[in-house]
N, CA and C of each residue as an Amber inpcrd file, in Angstrom:
protein
   516
  94.9220000 105.6330000 124.5390000  96.0950000 106.4580000 124.2980000
  97.2090000 105.5800000 123.7600000  97.7180000 105.9270000 122.5970000
  98.7750000 105.1160000 122.0000000 100.1370000 105.6050000 122.4640000
 101.0550000 104.6980000 122.4420000 102.4120000 104.9990000 122.8840000
 103.1460000 105.7990000 121.8140000 103.9310000 106.7860000 122.2110000
 104.7150000 107.5330000 121.2120000 105.8780000 106.7110000 120.6620000
 106.1070000 105.5450000 121.2670000 107.2010000 104.7040000 120.7850000
 106.8810000 104.0440000 119.4420000 105.6150000 103.7760000 119.1920000
 105.2360000 103.1280000 117.9270000 105.5700000 103.9920000 116.7190000
 105.1580000 105.2540000 116.6660000 105.5530000 106.0800000 115.5130000
 107.0670000 106.2480000 115.4130000 107.7470000 106.3120000 116.5460000
 109.2070000 106.4390000 116.5250000 109.8520000 105.1750000 115.9670000
 109.3490000 104.0120000 116.3720000 109.8920000 102.7470000 115.8660000
 109.6470000 102.6040000 114.3710000 108.4690000 103.0180000 113.9290000
 108.1480000 102.9670000 112.4980000 109.0830000 103.8940000 111.7250000
 109.3240000 105.0870000 112.2540000 110.2080000 106.0450000 111.5720000
 111.6370000 105.5210000 111.5030000 112.1180000 104.9150000 112.5800000
 113.4820000 104.3610000 112.5810000 113.5830000 103.2030000 111.5900000
 112.5970000 102.3040000 111.6010000 112.6050000 101.1830000 110.6530000
 112.5450000 101.6850000 109.2150000 111.7970000 102.7560000 108.9890000
 111.7030000 103.3460000 107.6510000 113.0700000 103.8660000 107.1900000
 113.7680000 104.5530000 108.0690000 115.0960000 105.0760000 107.7150000
 116.1020000 103.9500000 107.4900000 116.0200000 102.8880000 108.2720000
 116.9050000 101.7360000 108.0720000 116.6250000 101.0890000 106.7200000
 115.3500000 100.9490000 106.3690000 114.9890000 100.4010000 105.0620000
 115.5110000 101.2560000 103.9280000 115.4000000 102.5580000 104.0650000
 115.9120000 103.4750000 103.0400000 117.4180000 103.3620000 102.9190000
 118.0910000 103.2660000 104.0490000 119.5460000 103.1220000 104.0400000
 119.9710000 101.8230000 103.3660000 119.2910000 100.7330000 103.6840000
 119.6200000  99.4460000 103.0700000 119.3890000  99.4720000 101.5640000
 118.2580000  99.9990000 101.1610000 117.9120000 100.0100000  99.7440000
 118.8460000 100.9060000  98.9370000 118.9230000 102.1590000  99.3110000
 119.7470000 103.1080000  98.5520000 121.2240000 102.7750000  98.7180000
 121.6290000 102.4140000  99.9310000 123.0360000 102.1170000 100.1790000
 123.5320000 100.9120000  99.4120000 122.7480000  99.8420000  99.3830000
 123.1990000  98.6380000  98.6640000 123.2800000  98.8990000  97.1660000
 122.3060000  99.6120000  96.6230000 122.3430000  99.9020000  95.1880000
 123.4910000 100.8440000  94.8470000 123.7110000 101.8600000  95.6710000
 124.8020000 102.7980000  95.4170000 126.1530000 102.0950000  95.5070000
 126.3310000 101.2510000  96.5140000 127.5940000 100.5370000  96.6710000
 127.8990000  99.6710000  95.4550000 126.8980000  98.9560000  94.9880000
 127.1130000  98.0880000  93.8250000 127.4160000  98.9050000  92.5750000
 126.6080000  99.9280000  92.3140000 126.7520000 100.6820000  91.0650000
 127.9700000 101.6030000  91.0580000 128.2850000 102.2210000  92.1810000
 129.3450000 103.2320000  92.1940000 130.7010000 102.6910000  92.6120000
 130.7220000 101.5880000  93.3490000 132.0000000 101.1060000  93.8720000
 132.3720000  99.7330000  93.3240000 131.4930000  98.7540000  93.5230000
 131.8570000  97.3810000  93.1820000 131.9010000  97.1130000  91.6850000
 130.9150000  97.6140000  90.9510000 130.9090000  97.3450000  89.5110000
 132.0980000  97.9680000  88.7820000 132.5000000  99.1930000  89.0770000
 133.7120000  99.7030000  88.4360000 134.9560000  98.8770000  88.7940000
 135.0030000  98.3530000  90.0060000 136.1430000  97.5110000  90.3910000
 136.1260000  96.1880000  89.6350000 134.9530000  95.6240000  89.4340000
 134.8370000  94.3620000  88.6950000 135.2330000  94.5580000  87.2380000
 134.9670000  95.7340000  86.6820000 135.3200000  96.0050000  85.2900000
 136.8250000  95.8760000  85.0470000 137.6240000  96.0180000  86.0760000
 139.0850000  95.9330000  85.9310000 139.6110000  94.5040000  85.9080000
 138.7540000  93.5250000  86.2330000 139.1600000  92.1180000  86.1820000
 139.3280000  91.7310000  84.7250000 140.4230000  91.0960000  84.3990000
 140.7470000  90.8060000  82.9970000 139.9300000  89.6650000  82.3860000
 139.6600000  88.6330000  83.1350000 138.9640000  87.4720000  82.5930000
 137.4640000  87.7440000  82.4830000 136.9060000  87.6530000  81.2490000
 135.4690000  87.9000000  81.0870000 134.6080000  86.9260000  81.8970000
 135.0060000  85.6720000  81.9370000 134.2400000  84.6650000  82.6810000
 134.2510000  84.9900000  84.1800000 135.4210000  85.3900000  84.6990000
 135.5380000  85.7180000  86.1140000 134.7370000  86.9850000  86.4410000
 134.7390000  87.9450000  85.5230000 133.9310000  89.1580000  85.7080000
 132.4550000  88.8140000  85.8420000 131.9730000  87.9240000  84.9820000
 130.5710000  87.5380000  85.0380000 130.2300000  86.8440000  86.3560000
 131.1150000  85.9840000  86.8320000 130.8510000  85.2960000  88.0980000
 130.9000000  86.2760000  89.2650000 131.7970000  87.2600000  89.2190000
 131.8330000  88.2820000  90.2640000 130.5560000  89.1140000  90.2440000
 130.1150000  89.4970000  89.0440000 128.8650000  90.2550000  88.9310000
 127.7010000  89.4540000  89.4890000 127.6970000  88.1650000  89.2040000
 126.6380000  87.2930000  89.7090000 126.5620000  87.3660000  91.2240000
 127.6940000  87.2570000  91.8870000 127.7030000  87.3190000  93.3440000
 127.3480000  88.6920000  93.8810000 127.8800000  89.7330000  93.2400000
 127.6320000  91.1000000  93.7000000 126.1670000  91.4610000  93.5440000
 125.5950000  91.2190000  92.3780000 124.1900000  91.5490000  92.1600000
 123.2840000  90.6890000  93.0430000 123.6490000  89.4270000  93.2050000
 122.8390000  88.5580000  94.0550000 122.7330000  89.0800000  95.4770000
 123.8610000  89.4890000  96.0450000 123.8400000  90.0340000  97.4100000
 123.1200000  91.3810000  97.4620000 123.3160000  92.1970000  96.4360000
 122.6500000  93.5000000  96.4120000 121.1350000  93.3200000  96.3820000
 120.6530000  92.3670000  95.5790000 119.2120000  92.1510000  95.5000000
 118.6520000  91.7050000  96.8490000 119.3700000  90.8540000  97.5740000
 118.8810000  90.4060000  98.8810000 118.7320000  91.6000000  99.8300000
 119.7830000  92.4150000  99.9520000 119.7310000  93.5550000 100.8680000
 118.7440000  94.6180000 100.3980000 118.6620000  94.8220000  99.1040000
 117.7120000  95.8070000  98.5910000 116.2770000  95.3500000  98.8410000
 115.9900000  94.0510000  98.6940000 114.6380000  93.5670000  98.9740000
 114.3020000  93.6870000 100.4470000 115.2620000  93.4400000 101.3180000
 115.0220000  93.6390000 102.7530000 114.6650000  95.1050000 103.0030000
 115.4440000  96.0150000 102.4090000 115.1530000  97.4350000 102.5540000
 113.8070000  97.8070000 101.9630000 113.4900000  97.2680000 100.8020000
 112.2140000  97.5900000 100.1550000 111.0300000  97.0640000 100.9660000
 111.1500000  95.8580000 101.5030000 110.0770000  95.3240000 102.3450000
 109.8970000  96.1630000 103.6090000 111.0020000  96.6090000 104.1900000
 110.9150000  97.5040000 105.3430000 110.2160000  98.8100000 104.9600000
 110.5700000  99.3580000 103.8130000 109.9680000 100.6190000 103.3800000
 108.4720000 100.4730000 103.1170000 108.0710000  99.4130000 102.4180000
 106.6520000  99.2240000 102.1480000 105.8830000  98.9770000 103.4380000
 106.4250000  98.1530000 104.3350000 105.6940000  97.8620000 105.5690000
 105.6090000  99.0910000 106.4730000 106.6790000  99.8570000 106.5660000
 106.6180000 101.0570000 107.3970000 105.7730000 102.1450000 106.7400000
 105.7790000 102.2060000 105.4160000 104.9070000 103.1590000 104.7240000
 103.4430000 102.8570000 104.9830000 103.0810000 101.5900000 104.9410000
 101.6990000 101.2000000 105.2380000 101.3810000 101.4810000 106.7100000
 102.3460000 101.2030000 107.5910000 102.1370000 101.4910000 109.0200000
 101.9370000 102.9840000 109.2560000 102.6870000 103.8200000 108.5400000
 102.5080000 105.2660000 108.6890000 101.1370000 105.7050000 108.1920000
 100.6370000 105.0750000 107.1310000  99.2920000 105.3950000 106.6530000
  98.2370000 105.0150000 107.6880000  98.4430000 103.8820000 108.3650000
  97.5180000 103.4580000 109.4100000  97.5770000 104.4310000 110.5860000
  98.7810000 104.9190000 110.8990000  98.9240000 105.8620000 112.0050000
  98.2340000 107.1940000 111.7140000  98.0760000 107.5450000 110.4210000
  97.3560000 108.7760000 110.0710000  95.8720000 108.6660000 110.3980000
  95.3550000 107.4450000 110.4500000  93.9530000 107.1600000 110.8110000
  92.9560000 107.9160000 109.9430000  93.1770000 107.8720000 108.6390000
  92.2230000 108.4580000 107.7130000  92.3380000 109.9560000 107.5380000
  93.3090000 110.5830000 108.1430000  93.4750000 112.0230000 107.9650000
  93.9160000 112.3110000 106.5320000  93.7210000 113.5300000 106.1040000
  94.1410000 113.9510000 104.7690000  95.6590000 113.8360000 104.6660000
  96.1140000 113.0800000 103.7050000  97.5500000 112.8810000 103.5300000
  98.1670000 114.0670000 102.8030000  99.3800000 114.4230000 103.1700000
 100.0760000 115.4560000 102.4060000 100.3210000 114.9660000 100.9700000
 100.4090000 115.8820000 100.0350000 100.5770000 115.5220000  98.6190000
 101.8580000 114.7460000  98.3790000 102.9180000 115.0840000  99.1030000
 104.1910000 114.4010000  98.8480000 104.1320000 112.9270000  99.2320000
 103.2600000 112.5500000 100.1560000 103.1190000 111.1410000 100.5320000
 102.5280000 110.3520000  99.3670000 101.5690000 110.9170000  98.6830000
 100.9760000 110.2330000  97.5330000 101.9640000 110.1480000  96.3730000
 102.7410000 111.1940000  96.1630000 103.7750000 111.1560000  95.1190000
 104.8080000 110.0910000  95.4720000 105.1670000 110.0040000  96.7500000
 106.1070000 108.9710000  97.1950000 105.5570000 107.5730000  96.9280000
 104.2810000 107.3720000  97.1770000 103.6670000 106.0620000  96.9600000
 103.7030000 105.6710000  95.4870000 103.3960000 106.6260000  94.6070000
 103.4170000 106.3440000  93.1650000 104.8420000 106.0390000  92.7010000
 105.8010000 106.8460000  93.1490000 107.2060000 106.5970000  92.7830000
 107.7010000 105.2720000  93.3540000 107.2540000 104.9240000  94.5470000
 107.6490000 103.6450000  95.1470000 107.1050000 102.4700000  94.3510000
 105.8910000 102.6100000  93.8640000 105.3170000 101.5680000  93.0210000
 106.0940000 101.4420000  91.7140000 106.4450000 102.5800000  91.1110000
 107.2570000 102.5700000  89.8990000 108.6170000 101.9300000  90.1670000
 109.2410000 102.2750000  91.2920000 110.5250000 101.6770000  91.6580000
 110.3910000 100.1600000  91.7680000 109.3440000  99.6950000  92.4310000
 109.1590000  98.2610000  92.6260000 109.0430000  97.5350000  91.2910000
 108.3100000  98.1180000  90.3480000 108.1690000  97.5060000  89.0200000
 109.5180000  97.4600000  88.3030000 110.2670000  98.5540000  88.3380000
 111.5890000  98.5910000  87.6940000 112.5260000  97.5840000  88.3590000
 112.4640000  97.4980000  89.6750000 113.3400000  96.5860000  90.4080000
 112.9870000  95.1260000  90.1330000 111.6940000  94.8200000  90.0310000
 111.2740000  93.4650000  89.6640000 111.7920000  93.1090000  88.2740000
 111.6910000  94.0440000  87.3290000 112.2060000  93.8050000  85.9850000
 113.7210000  93.5850000  86.0120000 114.4280000  94.3820000  86.8270000
 115.8880000  94.2470000  86.8970000 116.2820000  92.8740000  87.4120000
 115.6150000  92.4260000  88.4740000 116.0290000  91.1450000  89.0350000
 115.5110000  89.9630000  88.2320000 114.2180000  89.9510000  87.9600000
 113.6320000  88.7660000  87.3430000 113.6250000  88.8170000  85.8230000
 113.7660000  90.0000000  85.2500000 113.8090000  90.0960000  83.8010000
 115.2150000  90.0280000  83.2460000 116.1660000  90.6640000  83.9180000
 117.5360000  90.7190000  83.3890000 118.5240000  89.8740000  84.1830000
 118.5360000  90.0340000  85.5040000 119.5420000  89.3390000  86.3160000
 119.3810000  87.8150000  86.2530000 118.1810000  87.3310000  86.4880000
 117.9500000  85.8800000  86.4710000 118.1910000  85.3190000  85.0770000
 117.7570000  86.0580000  84.0550000 117.9890000  85.5980000  82.6850000
 119.4890000  85.5310000  82.3870000 120.2560000  86.5110000  82.8610000
 121.7080000  86.5000000  82.6600000 122.3430000  85.2980000  83.3460000
 121.8590000  84.9530000  84.5390000 122.4010000  83.7820000  85.2450000
 122.0910000  82.4920000  84.4980000 120.8720000  82.3840000  83.9860000
 120.4990000  81.1840000  83.2410000 121.3060000  81.0410000  81.9620000
 121.4900000  82.1550000  81.2680000 122.2770000  82.1380000  80.0330000
 123.7340000  81.7990000  80.3410000 124.2460000  82.3260000  81.4370000
 125.6250000  82.0280000  81.8380000 125.7850000  80.5500000  82.1820000
 124.7890000  79.9760000  82.8380000 124.8330000  78.5450000  83.1660000
 124.8480000  77.6920000  81.8970000 124.1860000  78.1780000  80.8410000
 124.1790000  77.4570000  79.5690000 125.4870000  77.6270000  78.7980000
 126.3670000  78.4760000  79.2910000 127.6670000  78.6630000  78.6590000
 127.7330000  79.8000000  77.6600000 126.6750000  80.5780000  77.5360000
 126.6550000  81.6820000  76.5870000 127.0770000  82.9670000  77.3130000
 128.3770000  83.1090000  77.5150000 128.8740000  84.2470000  78.2970000
 128.7120000  85.5670000  77.5450000 128.6710000  85.5290000  76.2170000
 128.4790000  86.7700000  75.4490000 127.0760000  87.3330000  75.6690000
 126.0650000  86.4850000  75.6320000 124.6860000  86.9240000  75.8800000
 124.5190000  87.3630000  77.3420000 125.1620000  86.6480000  78.2630000
 125.0960000  87.0210000  79.6820000 125.7310000  88.3890000  79.8970000
 126.8330000  88.6490000  79.2270000 127.4900000  89.9560000  79.3410000
 126.5750000  91.0650000  78.8290000 125.8920000  90.8020000  77.7210000
 124.9480000  91.7670000  77.1650000 123.8290000  92.0760000  78.1710000
 123.2650000  91.0240000  78.7840000 122.1820000  91.2150000  79.7450000
 122.6630000  91.9610000  80.9870000 123.8740000  91.6770000  81.4350000
 124.4170000  92.3690000  82.6070000 124.6420000  93.8430000  82.2860000
 125.1010000  94.1410000  81.0870000 125.2870000  95.5420000  80.7080000
 123.9470000  96.2720000  80.5750000 122.8930000  95.5600000  80.2190000
 121.5590000  96.1720000  80.1900000 121.0170000  96.3750000  81.6000000
 121.4930000  95.5750000  82.5330000 121.0360000  95.6580000  83.9180000
 121.4940000  96.9420000  84.6000000 122.6830000  97.3880000  84.2710000
 123.2390000  98.5600000  84.9480000 122.3930000  99.8340000  84.7650000
 121.9700000 100.2020000  83.5410000 121.1310000 101.4010000  83.4290000
 119.7590000 101.2410000  84.0940000 119.2280000 100.0320000  84.1120000
 117.9410000  99.8040000  84.7700000 118.0870000 100.0150000  86.2740000
 119.1710000  99.4910000  86.8390000 119.4130000  99.7010000  88.2710000
 119.7350000 101.1600000  88.5780000 120.3890000 101.8370000  87.6580000
 120.6560000 103.2650000  87.8530000 119.3470000 104.0490000  87.8880000
 118.4170000 103.7240000  87.0010000 117.0990000 104.3510000  87.0190000
 116.3930000 104.0650000  88.3470000 116.4610000 102.8250000  88.8000000
 115.8470000 102.4640000  90.0780000 116.4790000 103.2500000  91.2250000
 117.7890000 103.4240000  91.1870000 118.4740000 104.1880000  92.2310000
 118.0240000 105.6470000  92.2250000 117.8850000 106.2340000  91.0440000
 117.4350000 107.6260000  90.9470000 116.0230000 107.7700000  91.5250000
 115.1480000 106.8120000  91.2160000 113.7890000 106.8510000  91.7670000
 113.8300000 106.6970000  93.2850000 114.6590000 105.7810000  93.7890000
 114.7620000 105.5640000  95.2370000 115.2850000 106.8020000  95.9490000
 116.2590000 107.4780000  95.3580000 116.7880000 108.7060000  95.9600000
 115.7160000 109.8010000  95.9440000 114.9410000 109.8800000  94.8600000
 113.8570000 110.8710000  94.8030000 112.8210000 110.6160000  95.8880000
 112.4890000 109.3470000  96.1100000 111.5320000 109.0120000  97.1730000
 112.1060000 109.3690000  98.5360000 113.3920000 109.0690000  98.7470000
 114.0320000 109.4040000 100.0290000 114.0590000 110.9200000 100.2430000
 114.3110000 111.6790000  99.1790000 114.3160000 113.1370000  99.3020000
 112.9180000 113.6630000  99.6190000 111.9080000 113.0950000  98.9790000
 110.5370000 113.5010000  99.2820000 110.1620000 113.1560000 100.7160000
 110.6670000 112.0270000 101.2000000 110.3810000 111.6230000 102.5700000
 110.9400000 112.6270000 103.5640000 112.1240000 113.1320000 103.2770000
 112.7860000 114.0560000 104.1950000 112.2720000 115.4830000 104.0200000
 112.1660000 115.9300000 102.7760000 111.8640000 117.3460000 102.5330000
 110.5670000 117.5650000 101.7730000 109.7510000 116.5570000 101.6530000
 108.5350000 116.6630000 100.8440000 107.5600000 117.7010000 101.3160000
 107.3970000 117.7900000 102.6230000 106.4270000 118.7670000 103.1260000
 106.8840000 120.1980000 102.8640000 108.1960000 120.4040000 102.7620000
 108.7030000 121.7410000 102.4490000 108.6320000 122.0250000 100.9510000
 108.6550000 120.9620000 100.1330000 108.6540000 121.1380000  98.6840000
 107.2540000 121.2660000  98.1060000 106.2660000 120.6520000  98.7710000
 104.8930000 120.6800000  98.2720000 103.9830000 121.1870000  99.3720000
 103.1100000 122.1140000  99.0580000 102.1800000 122.5710000 100.0870000
 101.2750000 121.4310000 100.5340000 100.9410000 121.4080000 101.7940000
 100.1360000 120.3270000 102.3630000  98.7450000 120.2660000 101.7430000
  98.2380000 121.4020000 101.3230000  96.8880000 121.4190000 100.7780000
  96.8640000 121.3640000  99.2490000  97.9330000 120.8770000  98.6550000
  98.0170000 120.8140000  97.1990000  96.9070000 119.9390000  96.6170000
  96.6690000 118.7940000  97.2270000  95.6050000 117.9170000  96.7200000
  94.2380000 118.5780000  96.8570000  94.0500000 119.3160000  97.9260000
  92.7830000 120.0080000  98.1140000  92.5870000 121.0600000  97.0180000
  93.6640000 121.7560000  96.6640000  93.5780000 122.7430000  95.5820000
  93.2280000 122.0860000  94.2650000  93.8730000 120.9240000  93.9830000
  93.5850000 120.2080000  92.7410000  92.1300000 119.7680000  92.7050000
  91.6500000 119.2210000  93.8110000  90.2790000 118.6900000  93.8070000
  89.2540000 119.8190000  93.6950000  89.4970000 120.9580000  94.3390000
  88.5550000 122.0700000  94.2200000  88.6250000 122.7070000  92.8420000
  89.8320000 122.7480000  92.2530000  89.9610000 123.3210000  90.9090000
  89.2660000 122.4390000  89.8870000  89.3080000 121.1270000  90.0890000
  88.6680000 120.2100000  89.1460000  87.1530000 120.2480000  89.2650000
  86.6440000 120.6080000  90.4670000  85.1930000 120.5780000  90.6610000
  84.5200000 121.9030000  90.3140000  85.2990000 122.9330000  90.0020000
  84.7160000 124.2290000  89.6400000  84.1360000 124.1350000  88.2450000
  82.8400000 124.4190000  88.0880000  82.2510000 124.3690000  86.7340000
  82.8040000 125.4890000  85.8630000  82.9830000 125.1910000  84.6330000
  83.5460000 126.1800000  83.7080000  82.4920000 126.6970000  82.7770000
């Protein structure tokens, strides 16, 4: 007999991960970046962005690691039972989010820092401006996953996958 505390702990950790991930990205994109735009010195703006994005990536990765680990733990707790369709959609969207987020940090953010260190602040500014829409896309995907987590079972019938599989196996 398993303890009911384990699923509860997994659910709480999952919500904390979601809060960290979505909250850190929202704070940076909706609050801090518009405030940084008001700084007059371009060089100082770039250094502020460097610090803001750096901290956001740390907290977002903590949240993402919590989400992936608790998502896997929830799959283990199902013990091979048929998963609801929204869980599989969440997994696919989470994978897409992870790829977009990896590109944002290691494709644009790190490159902008390296270019800034070389003294090319114009190229760094260009890369930082390209980073914002990529992070906005990642935020939209993260919010969609969070919405599916909360209301997915109400939005998609539980037997949706079963309907798809039986419809695909019907000879025509």
